[in-house]
C-alpha angles and dihedrals in degrees: 000000000000090000092053094050090047091053091045090051089051090053091049090051089050090052090052090051091053090051091051090048092054089048091052090050091047092051091049093049093044091053092048092048094055117122092215128060113318117233098228092187090058091047091051092046094048093044091050091049089048093052093046090049092050090051091050091049090049091051092047092048092050090050092048092047089050090051092048090048090054091048095051097046135055093268105119118232139161112297100000120138095158095102094047091048092049092049090049091050091050093048090048091051091049091051090050091051092049091050091050091051091049090050090050091050091048091052093047095048114069124183111273113245125206120235109263094243094061128068126197092250092054091052091051092053093054 
């Protein structure tokens, strides 16, 4: 449970970073769209903050994608039961298929009956 809340917190932090990034871009564009004199220092500062924020988001996304890749594959990691659950499901499905095949074979094979004019003793004598 702690792993889930940690990952959820990471996603919430990522969302906050995206919001800040959009705000930096907005501030940069608003300053550049002004009719009066443009404050180039503010544009540079906001653009630099925007670029740094984009880099941080990229790094966080790569880390999250790496984590999700570990979770969804057979690479063991802290708190993952995905691989074990998947193996169990596959084994269960294989058992079900084998049982179905055995049932089909059982239905198709009927006990062999001897013709009425022969007895077991007569067959043994021959």
